C-alpha positions in Angstrom: 103.3 98.1 66.0 103.2 94.4 66.4 102.6 93.3 70.0 105.0 90.6 70.9 104.8 90.9 74.7 102.8 92.6 77.4 105.3 95.4 77.8 104.7 96.5 74.2 101.2 97.7 75.3 102.6 100.6 77.4 102.1 104.0 75.8 104.0 107.2 76.2 103.1 109.1 79.3 101.3 112.5 78.7 102.9 115.4 80.5 100.2 117.0 82.7 102.6 119.4 84.5 106.1 119.8 83.1 109.3 117.7 82.8 110.9 119.1 86.0 114.8 119.1 86.2 114.9 120.4 89.8 113.4 117.5 91.7 114.5 114.8 94.1 115.9 111.4 93.0 118.6 109.7 91.1 119.7 111.1 87.7 117.9 108.2 86.1 114.4 109.7 87.1 115.2 113.3 86.2 113.6 115.1 84.5 110.1 113.8 85.2 106.5 115.0 85.5 106.0 115.3 89.2 102.3 115.9 88.6 101.9 112.4 87.3 100.5 110.1 90.0 101.3 110.8 93.7 104.5 112.1 95.2 105.8 114.6 97.7 107.4 117.0 95.3 109.8 118.8 97.7 111.8 116.9 100.3 112.7 119.6 102.7 114.9 119.2 105.7 112.4 118.6 108.5 114.8 120.0 111.1 114.7 123.3 109.3 111.2 123.5 107.8 109.2 121.4 110.4 107.6 119.8 107.4 106.9 116.0 107.3 108.0 114.6 104.0 106.0 111.5 102.8 106.9 108.6 100.6 104.2 106.6 98.8 103.5 103.0 97.8 100.7 100.8 96.4 98.2 102.8 94.3 94.8 101.7 92.9 92.5 104.0 91.0 88.7 104.0 91.1 86.7 106.5 89.0 83.7 107.8 90.9 81.1 108.3 88.1 78.2 108.2 90.4 79.0 111.2 92.7 81.7 113.7 92.0 83.1 112.4 88.7 86.7 112.2 89.9 89.5 109.7 90.0 90.3 108.4 93.5 93.9 107.1 94.0 94.3 105.0 97.1 97.8 104.4 98.5 99.9 104.0 101.6 102.3 106.6 102.9 104.9 106.9 105.6 107.5 109.4 106.9 110.3 109.7 104.4 112.7 110.4 107.3 112.2 106.7 108.3 113.7 105.4 105.1 112.1 102.5 103.2 113.0 99.4 105.2 111.9 99.0 108.8 114.6 99.1 111.5 114.3 96.7 114.4 110.8 95.7 113.2 109.5 99.3 113.2 109.3 102.3 110.9 109.5 102.5 107.1 106.8 100.8 105.2 105.8 98.7 108.2 104.3 101.9 109.7 102.5 103.1 106.6 99.0 104.6 106.7 96.3 104.3 104.2 95.5 107.5 102.3 93.5 108.8 99.4 94.1 111.4 96.7 91.7 112.8 94.1 92.1 114.2 90.6 90.0 115.4 87.6 92.5 113.6 85.3 93.5 110.0 85.3 97.2 110.9 85.3 97.1 113.7 87.8 97.8 115.9 89.5 96.3 114.2 92.5 95.4 116.3 95.6 95.8 114.3 98.7 92.9 114.6 101.2 93.9 115.5 104.7 91.9 112.5 106.2 93.3 109.0 106.5 91.0 106.3 105.2 90.3 104.8 108.6 91.9 107.0 111.3 90.0 105.2 114.1 91.3 101.7 113.2 94.9 101.3 114.5 95.6 104.9 113.8 95.0 104.5 110.1 97.5 101.6 109.6 97.4 100.3 106.1 99.7 98.7 103.5 99.1 96.7 100.3 96.0 99.0 100.1 93.7 97.7 97.3 90.3 99.2 96.6 87.5 97.7 94.3 83.9 98.1 93.4 81.4 95.7 95.1 78.6 93.8 93.4 75.4 95.8 93.1 73.2 94.9 96.1 76.0 93.7 98.3 74.7 94.6 101.8 78.3 95.5 102.8 78.3 98.6 100.7 79.4 99.9 97.2 83.1 99.8 97.6 85.6 97.7 99.6 89.3 98.2 100.5 91.6 95.5 101.8 94.9 96.1 103.7 97.3 93.2 104.1 100.9 92.4 105.2 100.9 94.8 108.1 97.2 93.8 108.8 95.6 90.4 108.4 93.8 91.0 105.2 91.4 93.5 106.9 88.3 94.6 105.0 86.8 98.1 105.0 83.6 99.1 103.1 81.9 102.4 102.2 78.8 103.6 100.4 80.5 106.8 99.2 84.0 107.5 98.0 83.2 111.2 98.2 82.3 111.1 101.9 85.0 108.5 102.6 83.5 107.0 105.7 85.1 103.6 105.8 83.7 100.9 108.1 86.0 98.2 109.5 84.6 94.7 108.7 87.4 92.5 110.1 89.8 90.2 108.3 88.7 88.5 105.0 87.4 85.0 105.8 88.7 81.9 104.1 87.4 78.4 104.8 90.8 76.9 105.4 91.6 79.3 108.3 95.3 80.4 108.2 96.8 81.7 104.9 99.5 84.2 103.9 97.8 87.6 104.2 100.1 89.6 101.9 99.6 91.2 98.5 95.9 90.4 98.4 93.9 91.3 95.3 90.1 90.8 95.0 88.1 91.3 91.9 84.4 91.1 91.1 84.1 88.5 88.3 81.5 88.8 85.5 79.6 85.9 86.9 79.0 87.9 90.1 81.5 86.0 92.4 84.5 87.6 94.2 87.8 86.1 93.4 90.8 86.4 95.7 94.5 86.0 94.8 97.4 86.5 97.1 101.2 86.5 97.0 101.4 82.8 97.3 99.3 82.2 94.3 96.3 81.2 96.4 92.9 81.5 94.7 89.6 81.5 96.5 86.0 82.4 95.5 83.1 83.9 97.4 79.6 83.9 95.8 77.9 85.8 98.5 78.6 89.1 100.2 82.2 90.2 100.4 81.8 89.7 104.2 81.0 86.0 103.7 83.6 83.2 103.7 85.8 82.6 100.6 86.1 79.0 99.5 89.6 77.8 98.6 90.1 76.7 95.0 93.9 76.4 94.7 96.7 76.6 97.3 99.2 77.9 94.8 98.7 78.4 91.0 102.3 79.4 90.3 103.6 75.8 89.9 100.6 75.0 87.7 101.8 77.5 85.0 104.4 75.9 82.7 107.5 78.1 82.5 106.5 80.5 85.3 109.0 80.9 88.1 107.8 79.7 91.5 110.0 81.4 94.0 110.2 85.0 95.2 106.9 85.9 93.6 105.0 89.0 94.8 102.5 91.7 93.9 100.0 89.7 91.7 97.3 91.8 90.1 94.2 90.0 88.6 91.6 91.3 86.2 89.1 90.3 83.5 88.9 91.9 80.1 88.2 90.8 76.5 86.7 87.5 77.5 89.8 86.3 79.5 91.3 86.5 82.9 94.7 88.2 83.2 97.3 88.2 85.9 100.7 90.0 86.2 103.0 88.8 88.9 106.5 90.1 89.8 109.6 88.1 90.7 111.5 90.5 92.9 114.8 88.6 92.8 114.9 88.7 89.0 113.6 92.2 88.8 111.0 91.3 86.1 107.3 90.5 86.0 105.4 87.9 84.1 102.0 87.8 82.4 99.6 84.8 82.6 96.2 84.2 81.0 93.2 82.0 81.8 89.8 81.4 80.3 88.0 80.8 83.7 90.4 82.6 86.1 90.9 79.4 88.1 92.6 76.8 85.9 94.4 76.4 82.7 96.7 79.4 83.2 99.2 80.0 80.4 102.4 82.0 80.4 102.6 84.5 77.6 105.7 85.3 75.5 108.2 87.9 76.8 107.8 89.8 80.0 105.3 92.1 81.5 107.7 94.8 82.7 111.2 95.2 84.2 113.1 98.2 85.6 116.0 97.0 83.4 114.1 97.9 80.2 113.3 101.4 79.1 109.5 101.6 78.8 108.5 104.7 80.8 108.7 107.3 78.1 107.0 110.7 77.8 104.9 112.0 74.9 106.6 114.2 72.4 109.9 113.7 74.1 113.0 111.5 74.2 112.9 111.5 78.1 112.9 108.1 79.7 112.6 107.5 83.5 114.5 104.5 84.8 113.3 103.6 88.3 115.4 101.1 90.3 112.3 99.5 91.7 109.0 99.1 89.8 106.5 97.1 91.9 102.9 96.8 93.1 101.2 96.9 89.6 97.6 98.0 89.4 95.2 98.2 86.5 92.7 100.9 85.8 89.8 99.5 83.7 87.3 101.7 81.8 84.4 100.2 79.7 86.0 96.8 80.1 89.4 97.9 78.7 92.6 98.5 80.6 93.4 102.2 80.1 96.3 102.6 82.4 98.5 100.9 85.0 99.8 102.2 88.3 103.2 101.3 89.8 105.0 102.0 93.0 108.5 103.2 92.1 111.7 103.9 94.0 114.8 105.5 92.6 117.3 103.3 94.4 117.4 99.9 96.1 115.1 99.7 99.1 117.9 99.0 101.5 119.8 102.1 100.4 116.9 104.5 101.1 117.8 105.7 104.5 115.5 108.8 104.8 116.4 112.5 104.5 118.7 111.6 101.7 117.0 113.1 98.6 115.5 109.8 97.6 111.9 108.5 98.0 109.1 106.4 96.4 106.0 107.5 94.6 103.0 106.2 92.6 103.0 106.6 88.8 100.2 106.2 86.3 101.1 104.9 82.8 98.7 104.8 79.8 98.1 101.4 78.4 96.7 100.0 75.1 94.1 97.6 76.5 92.6 96.8 73.1 96.0 95.6 71.8 96.5 93.5 74.9 93.1 91.8 74.5 94.0 90.8 70.9 97.5 89.7 72.0 96.0 87.6 74.9 93.7 85.8 72.6 96.5 84.9 70.2 98.7 83.7 73.1 95.9 81.7 74.7 94.1 80.2 71.7 97.0 80.2 69.2 97.6 82.4 66.2 
């Protein structure tokens, strides 16, 4: 198939459990494979069962090839009874805690570990949870996690995903002082530097340890990209593959995401043809089936890269508008894992950036 836009690279989702008819959610997300990604499968009445139901957001996957050979999915969770949006400044996503789930398979099922990632730091508070591998030899450790929005871009590091002993390292440092600490993504570039991108399109570099100070490169790259919207942008995810830097960023008000490309990851960003994804377009299909899931909200994109190629993307999904999720109502959010043709994307990116 000819790739004409980023969205064309999504592949049918393999069914690791079964397409379940008897599950929570709007009709548009039933049936679905509840073993894909991370969700609380049964939303029981807590007044009757005493069970706490959880709803999940974020979702970044790291494969631990050095220790246990498992896929670690990092996310945030909160009590489903609180609904999605916070009320009077509390509850909902604003009270979410950072958690981890583990699987032998990229797509699931993911077994959530009982421990929070950092229970001794603000009770485990964590949102916009993003985990990445550090440079070999970084004295801070082997892996880092950053939590933003509800925290000021707080960094945690660990030497072992299997042991899960995360050490609080304080907020990420930037030489300009104050900046919008939401939707922060950090990658390790092939030149050994760390690159930070946030919701505002701010880009900064750090060539030392992850604990050192980042140097501001651009206040906001969104206006620098011809044709890219500049308002209501959120959830940028940045990565490097196939000799280029890639970024997907969502415009929440338009309910669509855009795909931009750069040769150096700093300047010269170009907007590609088409869109990256949208909940208004049917692209979440299952293998060997005509079943399509149509989530109302598809946000917080993440990329899983293996051997330098994007193999899958993660999304936070909700079956109805956020303001309508009131808790204990048979609706919730979860993390899904969608296979992706990274080789096709790399070819498409080169054609888009350098010309056909």
